[in-house]
N, C-alpha and C positions, 0 to 999 in steps of 0.2 A: 190349846196352842191358838195363839191369835193369829188371824190372818193379816198379811201386809196390806197396805192400801192398794198396791198394784194387783194383788191377787183377788181382792175383793170386788174389783170392778168387772162387770160382766161384758161379754163381747158385744151385746147390743148397745151398750152405753158409749162405746168408742166412737168418736166422732170421725167424720170423713177426713179432717185435717190430720188426725192422729194416724189414721189408716195410710194416708198419703205419706206421711213422715215415715212410717214403718216400711212401706214399699220403696220409698227413696232409700232407706238405709239398706234394705236387702238387695235392691236392684240398683246398685250404684253404677255409674259409667265405666268404672274399672272392672267390675264384675261382669256386667252385660256388654261385652265388646261386640259392637255390630260389625257385620261384614260389608255394609254399604259405606263405601269411601268415596270421596270426591276430591277435587283439587285442593280444597281447603280443609280436609279432614273427613269427619263422619258427616253423612248427609241428614238433613232434617227429615221429619215426616212429611207426608204429602199436605196435611191440613196447615201445618206451620209454614211450610214453604209457599203455599198459596196465599195465606194471610200475612206472610212476612213477619212471623213471630219468632222469639228466641226459644228454641226447643232444646230441652235437656237430654233428649235421645234415650230415655229410659224405656226399657221393654217390660211389659207388653204395651203400656200406655204412657205417653209423655205427660209432663206437667200441664200443657195447654189442653190436650184431648181429654184429660181427667175430669175437667169442669164441664165438658160438653159431651155427654155420654152418646149423643146421637151420631157424633163424627166418629168414623173409624180411624184408628191410628196405624196407618199403613206406610210402608217405606217402599218406594220405587227406586231401583238402582239407576244411577246417573250414568252417562257415557264414560267410557274408559278414559283415564287420564292420558297425558302425553307420555308416550313410550320413550323414555330417554335411555339410550344405549341399545335399544332393540330395533334392528334394521327392519325396513320394509322388505316385502318379498322382491325377487328380481324383476318380475313383470311390472309391479306397481312402481318400482324405482325407475325402470326405463320409461314407462308411460307418465311418470310424475303424478301418480294418484295417491290418496290418503288411504293407506292400508290399515285394516284393523288388526293385523298381525295374528290372525287367528290360526291355530295349527290343527290339523295338517293343511287346510285349504282356507285362504282368506275369503272376504266377501266378494271382491271383484273376480277372482278366479272361480269361485263358486257360481257366480251369475254367468260367466262365460263357459261353464261346463269344462273347466280346465283343471285337471287333477294334479298337474305337474306344478305345484306351487312350492317353490323352494326358496330358502333364505341363505344369503351369503353374508357372513358376519364382516362388519367393517374392520374390526381389529383381529388380525390372525395372531395365533401364538407363535412367539419368536422361536426360531429353530435353535438347536443346541449350538454351542460355540464351535465344536469341532466339525460341524457340518454347515455347508454353504446354503444360502437360500436357493430354492428351485428357480430354474431359468424361466423366462416369460413364455417360451414355447411349450414347456411342459406343465405349466400352472394351469389348473382347471378352476372355473369360477365358483363351483360349489361341490359338495360331497355328493357323488352319484349314487351312493348306497343308502343315503339317509332317507327315511320315510316321514319324519316330523321335522320341525324347525331345527336347523343345524346349529343355531346360536346357543342351543342347550348343551353342546358337546364341544370339546376342545381338541380331540384327536381327529384332525382333518386329514383325510387319506389323500395321498399324492406321492408321486416318485420322488425320492431322495437321492441326490447325487452323491457320489462317493469322493469326488475330487476335492481337494483341499486347497484354499486360496491363501494359506498362510505364507507370507513372504519370508524369504530367508535373507537376512541382512548380512552381508559379507563386508568385512572391514577392509576397504580398498586403500591401501597405502602405497601411493606411487612414489617415485623418486621426485622429491620437491627440492627446487632450487633454493638455497639459502645464501644470503649475502654475508660474508665475514666482515667483521668490524676490524678494520686495520688500525684504527685509532689515528691520532694526529701525530705525525712525525716529520721528519726532514724529507726532502725530495731529492734523493740521488738520481743521476741521470740514468744509470744502467740498471737500476732495481726496478722490477715490474711490480705493480700493485694488483690485488685480486680483481678479476674481471667482474663487472656488474652484469646484469641481464642483457644490456646492450654492449656490443663488442667495442667498448671504449678503449681498452688497453691491449689492442691486439698487435701482432707483429707487423713488420712493414713489408710483407709479401704482396706481390702484385696481385690484383683482382678486385672486384667491386666489394664494397662493404656488405656485411651481413643484414638480413632483414630486420625491421624494427621489432617485430613481435616474433618470438621463436614459435615454431611449430609445437603444438601439444604433444606431450609424451603419451603414447598409448599405455593402458594399465598392464602390470606385469602378468596378471592372470585374470581370466574371464570368470565372473561370478556365475555359479551354476544355480539357476533358479527354476523351480518347478512351474512357475506361472510367470510369463513375460506380459506386461501390460504396454501397450503401444503408447508412445509419448505424443501428445497433440499440443502443438505450440499455439498459444494465443497471443495476439499482439493488440493491446489496447492503447490507442493513441493518448498521449498525455494532453490535457487541456492547455491550449496555447496561451490563454490569458493568465493562467495561474502558474505556469512553469517558470523556473528560474534558470539563470545562466549557469552553465556547467564548464568551469575553466579547464583548459587542456592541461593534463598532467600525464607524466610518463615516468616509470621507476628508473630510467637511465638518465634523465635530464634533471637539472636543479630546478625545483619549482619557484614560482614567484613568491614574494614575501606573504607570510600568513595573514596579514591585514588586508592585502589585496584580494586574496582568495576568499576570505570571509565576506568581504564587501561585494565581490562578484556573485557569491552564492545567494545574496539577498536581492539582487536586481532581477526584475521580471524580464523575461526574453522578449516579450512583446514591446518593450520600450527601447530595445536596442536593434541594430541591424542584424539580419540573418548571417550567421557565420559563413554559410556556403556562398551567399551572394558577395560578401566582402572578399573572400578568398578568390573568387572568380574575377572581381574587378581588380584585385591586387595582381593577380597573374597577367591580366591584360595590361596593366601599367608597367609592370616589370618587362613584359615582352617587347614593349616600345622603347625601352632605354637603349643606350649605347651598349656595345659588346663589352666595353671596359667596366661599366657599371652594372650590367645586367647579372654578372656572376656574384657580386658582392652586395646587391641591394638588400636581399633577405635570403638567409640561409635556411634551406630545407633541413629536416631532421638528419637525413643521412650525411649531407655535407657538413652540417654542424658537428656531428659526432666525429667525423673523420678529421675535422680541423682541431677540435679539442683533444683528440687522441694524439695528434702530431705535436701539438703545443705542450702536452704533458711530457712528451719524450725529448722535447727540445730538438726536434728534427722535423723540418718542414719540407725536406726534399721530395717527398711523395706528392705534394700538392701541385696544382697547376701554377704557372708563372704568375697569373694575375693574382691568385690567392696568396702566393708567397709575397708579392710585392705589397699587397694590401695589408697582410699581417705584419710585415716588417715596418711599414710606414706608420702604422697605428700602435706599434709595440703590444700587440695582443699577447695574452698569456692565459693558461688555464686558472680558473678561480676556485677549483675544488679538487681535492685529492680522491674523491670518491665518485662524483657524478660529473656529468658533461656541463660545463659552464666556461663561457668565454667572457673575459672582461678586458676593458681598455682603460688605461690610466688617464687621468686628467692632467692639465698643464701643470697644477701644483706638484704633481708627483716627480717631475723631472727636475725640480728646483733642489731636491735633496741629493745626498751623495750615493754612490752605488751601494755601499753597505746598508745604508738606511732604506734605500728601495728594497732590497732583499729582505730586511726585517719586516717592513711594512707588508710586503706580499705574503710573507710566512704567517704574520699575525691575521691577515685577512682570510686566508684559507682556513686557518685554524678555527676562527670564530664562525665561519660558515659551517664547517664540518661539525663542530661541536654543537651548534644549534640544530643541526639535522639529526644528530644521534641523541641528543638530550633535549627534546622540546619541553617547554614549560607547561604546567598543568592548565593554566587559564591564560587567555589572551591578554587580561588586564596586567599580568605581571611583566609583559613586555613594553618596552618604551619604543619610540619610533626609530631611534638610532639602532637599538638592538635588532629590530625587525628588518631593517634595511642592511644589516651586516656590521653594525658597531660603528666606532668613530672613524675607523679607517675606510668605511664605505664611501665617505664623501670624496675620496681620492680616486674612485674607481667607478666606471659605468658598466652595466651589464649590457651584453648583446643577446637579445632574446631569439628564441627559435621562431620560425615563420609561423606556427600556430599560436604562439604566445603574443604576437603582435596584436591580434584581435583582443585578447584579454587585457592587454596594456591600454589599448585605446578605449575599450569599454570601461575600465576603471577611470581613466582620465575624463571621459565624457559622461560620467554619472550625473553631473549637474546640467548636462545638455547646454553647454556653453559653445562658444565659437571654436574653430580650429586653432586660433592663436592661444586661447586659454588651454586647450588640450595639449599643445606642444609645451606650454609652461608647466603643466602638471607632469608631463613625461620628463621633462628635465629635472623636476623636483624628485621623481622617483629613481633618478640615476639610471635611466634606461637610454641606451645608444641605438644608432641605426634606424631609428623611426623618424622619417622625414615629414615635412609639412604636407606634400601631396598625399601621403597615406591618411593623415588626419582629415584632409579635405574630402578623401573618398569615404571615410567612415561617417563624418558628419552629413555628407550628401546623401547617405543610404539610411540615416536614422528616421524612423517613422514619426517620432514626436516632433523632431525639428522640422520636417517637411510639412506636418499638419500646422504647426505654428506659422510657418512661412505662408502657407496658403491662407490662413485666416488673416494674417497681416495684410496680404494683397487685397483680400476682399474688404477689410476694414478701410484701407486707403481708397479703394475704388469707390465705396459707398460715401466716404467723406468728400471725395472729389465731385461726385454726382450731386451731392446736397449743396456744395458751394457753388456749382454752376447753376443749380436751380434757383438759389437765392439771389444771384446776380440778375 
C-alpha cells in the first residue's frame, strides 16, 4: 500500500510557516474567543499594542509574537468600558464621582470604609394598571433588604396603595335650550312667535327687562366620583401684537354681515383703538348731549331688545315718550321675525304705495331670516347684495346695538382713512345712527393714525428748521 505524499512527510520537515498555518487553522478567532474586551472589541496583546502592530489575537501566540520568540504574548485587561444603563451608586451620584459600579461595594465606598453601597435604578418597573403609583411620601430611594446591586432585580419592595384613581365618567345631560325654527311666514299682530334666548317676544307686563345672559341651569344630578380632582384655573394672556379683533355677537341679536365679520377677524387688535377706551369715550360723549338726544343716540342691548320687541308687536305704548316720538318720526320697524333687529327705511321707500311697502318689508324680512337659517357653504358664493340683505336692502338702514358701533367703525376705518371717509363707508354699509362725532372719537383713539400724525409733525418741523437754516 503506497503512502500518500502527506503521510510520507515527517514532522521534522514541516516548516514554521506550515506550523503557523496549522495553528492558525486550529486556533481561529472564532474558536479561541478571548475574554479581554475593550471599547473597540477584543484587546491586542501587550507587544502589539506597544509597537502599534495589527494583532490577530490568536492564543497562545499571535502572528506578530510568533516571529519573535523572546517576546511573551500576554494580554493585560483594559479598563472597563462605559456602563450604559447601569447607574452609579447613590453616594457617587450625589458626589458626582466616577463609580466603577462594583458589587457589593464600589471603589470610593471601599476607600472610605463605607459598606452601605447601594444602587438605585434609574428606570423603575411600571406598576400594574389596576394599581396607582406610590405617593412621594411613601416612596423609598432604594431597596433596604438588598445586599448587592439592586439593578439586577426588578421586584423593588415598597408599599402599594389600594386606592384606585380610575375616573367614573357620567353622562351629564342637562336641559338644553333649543331654538325652534318657525320658518318664514306672515306677521299677524296677535300671534306670538317662539321666544329666543333673549326675552324678545315677551308680554307687555310692567317691570324691567330680563338679563342678557340667563343664569346657568344646575345639573339634574350630581355625579358620584371616587376621586375628586381640584380644578386649577390658568390664565395665559394672549399676545397683544398677534391678537385679532373679536366682533361682538349675541344669539338674541342679528349679527353684522358675514363679510364684515370675516374682515374684522383678520384685523390686528394693536392697529385699532381699544374697545374699552372707545366705549368709555362714547359714554362721556353721550352724557354731554341734550336730554332729547341722549336717550336715542345709541341704544344699549336692553333698550334695543325692548324697542325691537314692541315694534314686532306693533305696540309702542310701553316705551317712553321720547322713544315713541323718535320711532314714529323715523318709521322704525322690526327687520327680522326671529332675532332683534331694528331698521329704518330710506326716502325712496316712502315714494311707493302702502301695499308695495308691505310687500318690500315682508321680502326684506324673509331674505334675512332665510340667510340666517340657510348659510352658504363658502363666502365666495355670496355677492355683496346678498350679504347686505338682497336688493331690497338698499331701501333700509340698520340701527346697530351699542357694542356693534365699535365693529362698524373698525370695519370702516380698516384703511386708516379720515373720519369723512369712515362716514362714507358707514353710509355704503347701510348703517344708521352712527354720527360724525363718533367717527372722530374712533379716529382720534387709533394708535396708527396718532403715530402717523406725530411723524408728520416731526417731518414738518425738521423741514422748517432746514429752511430757516438755509436762509
